[in-house]
TORKOL-4160 file (C-alpha; in steps of 0.2 Angstrom, whole numbers, padded with zeros to 4 digits, m for minus):
105
<pt num="1" X="m0040" Y="m0067" Z="m0043"/>
<pt num="2" X="m0030" Y="m0060" Z="m0029"/>
<pt num="3" X="m0037" Y="m0047" Z="m0017"/>
<pt num="4" X="m0025" Y="m0033" Z="m0013"/>
<pt num="5" X="m0027" Y="m0021" Z="0001"/>
<pt num="6" X="m0018" Y="m0004" Z="0003"/>
<pt num="7" X="m0015" Y="0012" Z="0013"/>
<pt num="8" X="m0010" Y="0027" Z="0002"/>
<pt num="9" X="m0003" Y="0044" Z="0006"/>
<pt num="10" X="0009" Y="0056" Z="m0001"/>
<pt num="11" X="0027" Y="0048" Z="m0003"/>
<pt num="12" X="0034" Y="0061" Z="0009"/>
<pt num="13" X="0021" Y="0057" Z="0023"/>
<pt num="14" X="0024" Y="0038" Z="0022"/>
<pt num="15" X="0043" Y="0039" Z="0019"/>
<pt num="16" X="0049" Y="0054" Z="0029"/>
<pt num="17" X="0036" Y="0060" Z="0042"/>
<pt num="18" X="0030" Y="0043" Z="0048"/>
<pt num="19" X="0041" Y="0028" Z="0055"/>
<pt num="20" X="0035" Y="0017" Z="0041"/>
<pt num="21" X="0053" Y="0010" Z="0038"/>
<pt num="22" X="0054" Y="0004" Z="0056"/>
<pt num="23" X="0037" Y="m0004" Z="0055"/>
<pt num="24" X="0041" Y="m0013" Z="0038"/>
<pt num="25" X="0059" Y="m0019" Z="0044"/>
<pt num="26" X="0051" Y="m0026" Z="0060"/>
<pt num="27" X="0038" Y="m0035" Z="0050"/>
<pt num="28" X="0051" Y="m0042" Z="0038"/>
<pt num="29" X="0061" Y="m0048" Z="0053"/>
<pt num="30" X="0046" Y="m0057" Z="0060"/>
<pt num="31" X="0042" Y="m0065" Z="0044"/>
<pt num="32" X="0060" Y="m0071" Z="0042"/>
<pt num="33" X="0060" Y="m0078" Z="0059"/>
<pt num="34" X="0043" Y="m0087" Z="0056"/>
<pt num="35" X="0048" Y="m0093" Z="0038"/>
<pt num="36" X="0034" Y="m0083" Z="0031"/>
<pt num="37" X="0033" Y="m0076" Z="0013"/>
<pt num="38" X="0033" Y="m0057" Z="0011"/>
<pt num="39" X="0015" Y="m0052" Z="0007"/>
<pt num="40" X="0018" Y="m0033" Z="0008"/>
<pt num="41" X="0026" Y="m0020" Z="m0003"/>
<pt num="42" X="0030" Y="m0001" Z="m0003"/>
<pt num="43" X="0026" Y="0006" Z="m0020"/>
<pt num="44" X="0030" Y="0024" Z="m0025"/>
<pt num="45" X="0017" Y="0031" Z="m0038"/>
<pt num="46" X="0008" Y="0015" Z="m0042"/>
<pt num="47" X="m0001" Y="0014" Z="m0058"/>
<pt num="48" X="m0017" Y="0006" Z="m0051"/>
<pt num="49" X="m0020" Y="0023" Z="m0043"/>
<pt num="50" X="m0022" Y="0030" Z="m0060"/>
<pt num="51" X="m0038" Y="0020" Z="m0064"/>
<pt num="52" X="m0055" Y="0027" Z="m0063"/>
<pt num="53" X="m0060" Y="0017" Z="m0048"/>
<pt num="54" X="m0047" Y="0026" Z="m0038"/>
<pt num="55" X="m0048" Y="0044" Z="m0046"/>
<pt num="56" X="m0057" Y="0051" Z="m0030"/>
<pt num="57" X="m0044" Y="0044" Z="m0018"/>
<pt num="58" X="m0029" Y="0050" Z="m0029"/>
<pt num="59" X="m0036" Y="0067" Z="m0029"/>
<pt num="60" X="m0035" Y="0068" Z="m0010"/>
<pt num="61" X="m0017" Y="0064" Z="m0010"/>
<pt num="62" X="m0008" Y="0081" Z="m0010"/>
<pt num="63" X="0008" Y="0076" Z="m0020"/>
<pt num="64" X="0016" Y="0060" Z="m0027"/>
<pt num="65" X="0007" Y="0045" Z="m0019"/>
<pt num="66" X="0015" Y="0030" Z="m0011"/>
<pt num="67" X="0006" Y="0014" Z="m0005"/>
<pt num="68" X="0009" Y="0000" Z="0006"/>
<pt num="69" X="0001" Y="m0015" Z="m0004"/>
<pt num="70" X="m0003" Y="m0031" Z="0004"/>
<pt num="71" X="m0013" Y="m0047" Z="0003"/>
<pt num="72" X="m0015" Y="m0046" Z="0022"/>
<pt num="73" X="m0031" Y="m0036" Z="0027"/>
<pt num="74" X="m0026" Y="m0036" Z="0045"/>
<pt num="75" X="m0009" Y="m0028" Z="0042"/>
<pt num="76" X="m0017" Y="m0014" Z="0032"/>
<pt num="77" X="m0030" Y="m0011" Z="0046"/>
<pt num="78" X="m0015" Y="m0011" Z="0058"/>
<pt num="79" X="m0006" Y="0002" Z="0047"/>
<pt num="80" X="m0022" Y="0013" Z="0045"/>
<pt num="81" X="m0024" Y="0013" Z="0064"/>
<pt num="82" X="m0005" Y="0017" Z="0067"/>
<pt num="83" X="m0003" Y="0030" Z="0053"/>
<pt num="84" X="m0020" Y="0038" Z="0055"/>
<pt num="85" X="m0019" Y="0051" Z="0040"/>
<pt num="86" X="m0019" Y="0038" Z="0026"/>
<pt num="87" X="m0032" Y="0032" Z="0014"/>
<pt num="88" X="m0037" Y="0014" Z="0013"/>
<pt num="89" X="m0043" Y="0004" Z="m0002"/>
<pt num="90" X="m0044" Y="m0013" Z="m0010"/>
<pt num="91" X="m0045" Y="m0021" Z="m0027"/>
<pt num="92" X="m0045" Y="m0038" Z="m0036"/>
<pt num="93" X="m0032" Y="m0041" Z="m0049"/>
<pt num="94" X="m0031" Y="m0045" Z="m0063"/>
<pt num="95" X="m0046" Y="m0035" Z="m0069"/>
<pt num="96" X="m0050" Y="m0024" Z="m0084"/>
<pt num="97" X="m0040" Y="m0009" Z="m0078"/>
<pt num="98" X="m0027" Y="m0017" Z="m0066"/>
<pt num="99" X="m0017" Y="m0030" Z="m0074"/>
<pt num="100" X="m0001" Y="m0028" Z="m0064"/>
<pt num="101" X="m0003" Y="m0022" Z="m0046"/>
<pt num="102" X="0016" Y="m0018" Z="m0044"/>
<pt num="103" X="0017" Y="m0007" Z="m0060"/>
<pt num="104" X="0023" Y="0010" Z="m0055"/>
<pt num="105" X="0023" Y="0026" Z="m0065"/>
């Protein structure tokens, strides 16, 4: 099983209102320089938010959700501090409700 961590907000907030693109590009550059495998992904309308365990969280997001998903808890903590108005969560996969963490609606 793999544990995934994420920050979630509306797609508009993450992709338009915040400089997320800049943060992710810088992190990708750093990973490339250090020959590190990418462990984070930007997903628009991820299916895992449709599960019962995230129903309350999804209800708090005003429109189409987006998430930054990662296996690196420290990176998600950094994003939470940097972006402020995001929800955070985690889950293990695969489980009964989440078979593919990358599936989108």
